Structure formats: structure tokens, C-alpha cells
N, C-alpha and C positions, 0 to 999 in steps of 0.2 A: 155720609159723614156730616155731622152738624157744623155750623159755622164756628162755634166755639172750639170744637176739636181741631178744625183747620187752622184757626188762629193760634192755638197753643202749639201745634206742630210747626207752623211757620215761625212763631216766636223762637222756638228752640233752634230752628235752622238758622235764623238771623243771628242769634247769640253764639252759636257754634262757629259760624263763618267769621263773626267779629273776633272771636277768641283766636282763631287760626291766623287771621290777618295781624292782630296785635301781638301775638306771641311768636310768630314765625316769620312774617314778612316785613313788619315795621320795626321790630325790636332790633336795636343796634348793639354793638359790643359795649358801648358806653352804658347802655341800660343793663344788659345782663351781667356785666362784670361788677356792677355796683349795687345790685338788688340786695345783697347780704349786708350792706352797710346802712344801718338804720338812719333814715332821714336824708340819705344821699340823693342829690337831684336826679341821678340816673334811674333809680328805683321809683322815685316820685313821678318822673316823666312817663315811665312805662305804665304805671297804674293810672295816671291821668289819661293817657291815650286809650287804655282799655275802658275806662269809665266813659269817655266821650264816644267811643265806638259802640257803646250800649244804646245810644240815642235812637238808631234806626228801628229798634224793637218797638218803639212807641208808635211807629207807623202801622204796625200790625196789631198791637195791643196797647191802645192809648191809655195813659194813666188817668184816673178820675179827677186829678187836680195837678196843678203845676207843682205844688208842694210835694206830692207823692212822687212825681217824676224826679224832682231834685233829690229827694231822699234816696231813691233807688240809685241814681248816679253816684251820690256820695257814698252810699253803702257799698256799691261795686268797687269804688276806689279803695276804701278801707279794707275790705275783705281781700281783694286781689293783692294789694300791697303786702298784707300780713301773711297770706298764704305763701307768696314768693319769698318773703324775708325768712319765714320759718324754715322753708325747705333749704334755703341757702345756709342758714345757721347749722342745720343738721349735717349737710354735706361737708361743711368746714369742720365741725366738731369731730366727725368721724373720719375726716380726711378721705372722703369717697371720691372716686373718679368714675368715668363712664364704663370702666371695666369691672366695677364692683356691682354685684347683684343688688345690694342695699341702695345704691344710687338710683337704680331703676324702680325700686319699690317707692322711694321718696318721690321720684318724678311722676309715677303713676298716681300716687296719693295726692300730689299737688294738682294734677290735671282733674282728678275726680272732685277735689274740692271746688275747682272752678266750675265744673259742670253742675254740681249740686247748688252752687250759687245761682246759676241760671235757672234751675228748677225753682228755687226760692223766688227769684225775680218774677217769673211767670205766675207762680202761685199768688204773689202779692198783687200783680196786675189784674188777675181775673177775680180776685176776692174783694179788693177795695176800690 
């Protein structure tokens, strides 16, 4: 296996672990209860933590410049925030609960959106 292939796989592992830590272990009720309120500090805090937890991927796939690294962190913040906010808007609009199948569709699409963000981050890091 090439060094680049190993780095890409390790990058995805790092980002997957960071997502799990940020979404399941560090996320408080203050954060998840307020992600659907645009601009609320709880949702902003959650996305800030997710963005900062992205930093360790730079140990595996270093950005070509500080500017690129900053852009990736800022992009992760913006995308993560809006994915979570949009999911919460739809859950509220359709009054979904965990007993509704559509809740789980939205949950799965939200998680897919985050994973595709990580694919994009890795693609940017290996391209630029």
C-alpha cells in the first residue's frame, strides 16, 4: 500500500473518530437542544468543537499552507453547523420523534453529510 493511500485512510479514521467524540461524547444537552435555533450559542459551540477537533487530521495530512488549514477549519464549522441546523428544522417542521421512520432518514442523511464533508477535506488536503 502506498504512503498516500495509508495517509488517506488514516485521515478518514482521524476524522471519523473526531466526529464520534464531538457528536456523542462531548455534545451536551445545551448544545443538542439548541442546534435548531439559528445563531444560538449552543449550536455555535457544538460546531466550534467539531471544527477544532478537525485539527489532528493535519498531523496525518498536513495542509500546504496555514491559510488552507484555516479555510478547512472554517469550512468544517460552517458546513457542520448548517447540516445540524437543517436537520433540526426538518425534525421540528414535521414534528418527528425517534419513533418516526422519517426521523431516522434525516439522522442518516445528516451523518452522511458529515462523512462526505470529511471526504472533501481529505480531497482538498491531498490536492492543494
